[in-house]
N, C-alpha and C positions, 0 to 999 in steps of 0.2 A: 548365498543364503540357503540353508536346507529347507526343503518343503515341509509342510505340516505332516505330522505322523498319521493323521486321519484325513483322508481326502474326501471331498464332497463335490457334488456336481452343482450346476447352476440352478437346479430345481429344488435343492434341499430347503425345507422350511427353516427360517431363522427364528427358532423358538426361544433362544436364550437371551433374555434382556441383559443390558449392562448392569451389573450388580453395583450396589453402593460402594463396596470395597474397591472394585476395579475402577469405578468412576473417580474415587479419591486418589488412587494410585496414578491414573493418567493426569488428573488435575494437578497433582503435586509435581509430576515431571514437567508439565507445561509451564507451571509457575516458576520452577527453578531454572528452566532453560530459556524461556522467553518472557517471563514476568506477567503472562496473561492469566487472568483469573477465570476459572470455570466452575462457578457455584452449581448447586444442585439443579437450578433452573436451566442449566445448559446440558443436563444429562442426556436428553433425547437427541440434541445436536451432536454430541460426542458419539453416541451410539450409531447414528445414521452415517456419520463420516467414517468411523472406523469399520463399520460393517462392509463398506466397499473394499477396504484393504483386506479384511478377513476373507471376503468372498474371492477376491482376485488371487490370493495366495493359497486358497483351498483349506483354510483351517476350519475345524468342525464347530468351534464356538468362539465368541468374542473373548472369553476368559483365556482360552488356549492361545489365541493370537496375542493378547496383552502380556501373558506370561512369557511368550517367546520374545517379544519386543523389549520388555523391561528387565527380564531376569537372565536371559541367556546371552552368551557371547555372540551367537548367530544373529541376535537382534540389533546389533550395532548399526548395520546399514539400513535397517528398516526404521530406526528411530527418526531418521530424517523424513521419511514418508509419513510417519505418524504426526510429526510436528507440522509438516506441510498440510496434511488433511485437516488438522484442527484449526490452523491459523489462517486459512484462506478466507477472505472476506469479500462481501458484495461490493461492487463499484459500478459506476456508469460514466459515460461521457457527459460532460456538463452537469455533473451532480452538484446540487446547490448552486444554481446558475447565477445568483446574485453575487457570489464571490468573484465570478469571472467578469461581471460588469464592473464591480469595484476595482478589480485588478487593472482593467483597461483604463478606467477613469483615473486611477491613482498614478499609473505610469505616465499618461498623457498630461495630467494636471499637475503632478508633483515632481516627477523625475525629468520629464522632457524639458521644461524650462531651465533646469540646472545643467543639462547636457553632461551629467556625470555618469552614474550607473546606467548602463545601456548605450552610452555614447563614448565616453573616455575609456571605458572598459566594459566587457560583457556583463549584462545583468545576470546574476547567478540565482537560480531557483532550485530548491530541493523539494521533491515530492517524496515524503517519508511515509512508508506504508503504501506504496503505489499499486499493490495488488497486481492485476493483469495488464496494467498500462494505460487504462482509459484516462486517468487523471493527468499524468505527465504529457500524454499526447494532446489532450485538450489544452493544457497550458501552452504547449509548443505551437499549436494552431492559432491560439489567441495572440501569441507573440509575433507570429508570422503575419497576422492580419495588421498588427500595429506597424510592422516594418514596411508594409505596402505604402503607407503614407509618410513613413519616416525612414528613408533609405539608410541613414547612418546608424540605425538602431540594431544592436546585436545582443545575443543572449545565449545562455546555456541552461539546460535542465538536467539535474542530477536526480535519478529516481532509484529508490531502494525499497527492498522488502525482505522479510525473513523467509518467504516461501520461494523455494527454487522453482517449483512448477509454475507458479504465477509469473516469475521473471522469464521463464522460457516462453510462455504465451506472449508476454509483453514484447520480447525481442523479436518474435515472429511477426508481430504487428499485423496479424490477419484476424478479422472478426466477422461473425455472421452479420448480414445486412441489418437485421433487426436491432443489433446492439448499437448501431450508429444513428438510429432515428432521432435521438436528442440533438445531434449536431445540426446547426442551421444549414439549410439547403445550399446557400452560396458558399459556405465553408466546405461542405461536403464535396461540391464540384471542384474546388481548388485542390483539396488535400487528400481525397480518398479515391482509390483506384478500384474499379469493379473487376472481378475475376473474368478472364477471357472465356473460361468454361461456364457457359450460361446455366448448366445444370447445378452449379455450386453457387449458392447465394452468399458469396463472401466478398469482403472488401479489404484492401490493403492500404496501410498508411503510405503516403507518398514519400519518396526518398528524402525530400527536403525537410519533412517532419521528423523522420527517423534519425537523421544525422544530427539533430539538435538535442537528442535525448540519450543519456548514458545510464545504463542499468547496472546495479550491483546489489549483492546481498548485504543486509545490515540488520543487526539486532539492536533495537532502540534501548534495551536495558543494559546490555553488556559490552557493546562495541565502543571504540573510542570516537569522540566527537572532534578530534583535532583536524578540522577542515581548514585549509588555507588555499586561496583566500576564502574568507567567510561569505555566507550567503546574504543576499539582499532580501529574499523571501523564502519562507518555508511553508509548505502545505503539509499538515498532518491532521487529516480530517477523519473522524469516526474511527479512530485507532486507540486513543488514550482511554476511551470508555472501558477497555478490556483490562486496564491496569488498576491496581489499588491506589489509594490516595498518596501514599508515600512515593510510589514509583512515578505517578503522574507529576508530582512536584519536582522530582529529580529530572525527569525528561524535559519538563518545561524550562528548568534552569539551564540544562545543557543546550536546549534550542536557543535560549538567549545568548549563551556563549558562542553559538555557531553563527549568529547573525551579525551583520555590520551594524554599527550604531544607527538607530532609526529604522532598522529592518522590520519587516512585517511578517507575522505568523498568522496563518489561517487554520482554524480548528473546525470541527463539526458543530452544527447548530445544537446538537444535543449535549455538547461538552462545555466546560467552563474552565477559566484559569483563576478560579477563586484562590486567594492567598498568594498570587504571584505578582502583586502590584509593585513589588520591588523592581521587577524587570520589565513589566509590560503595562501599557495603558490601552484601553479599548477604543478602537476607531469606529467600528460599527459592530453589530452582533456577530460574534465568532471571528472577528478580525482584530488583531492586537499589534501594537507597535512597540518595539523595544525602546525603553527609556533609560536603561542603565548599561554601562559597559564593564560591570564588575566581573572579574574572573576568579 
């Protein structure tokens, strides 16, 4: 990619705010590419995230950077970084912990007596919108905890995100120590490895956790949902809030098609499946069970 025509140094004051016109252009591109809505209330978020790319590449203004990305042939490679910057979302280990309590109780109370999913075949779980990996690794640690008392139990975690940089972080499986504080101490001791370099306050996920999680890029709006075998559980939490009503309905229907009969979908507590009762019934807040196998 060619560098900016006007170079600036790290101390240049960033006086040009994101204009309404440029906000609309970026929002339109993100909507068309990823289905994510970026209304006017997100304008400062867009500016902050794109400012980092502008600064890194040395463009004199946000407008110049956006013109390069969206209008020039040279911007093709940078469009991935723009998408990456905008779609990266916050996540934590053991976020919304009642979901993980329910997960363990459901497997031990509902699935274990049947000795089917998890015993006759691996229990398949999809973390959709996995960001930097905290959610799928939390799921894997919880599943390994179940296996301690149920030696025949086995599982697979499929983790996807649209952000390439987030997936790179997830695959590295290395986090600042402060990030893993929500992980229960006993679980930390079993599955997290401290850095040998004491000057670096980092932890790494243990190999037995990493080997259970497979990461891949996936666009929830445009990619194919032809997964075989289908999943027993899907986690898609605090992701669908970024889509419009029509896209949310479409994604929920595709999740239903991707689940085994009776499979379970976890969404964020700020989200709802209103209008999707054809496919799902609520078990507890933000946890739904598939009730239809229509295709």
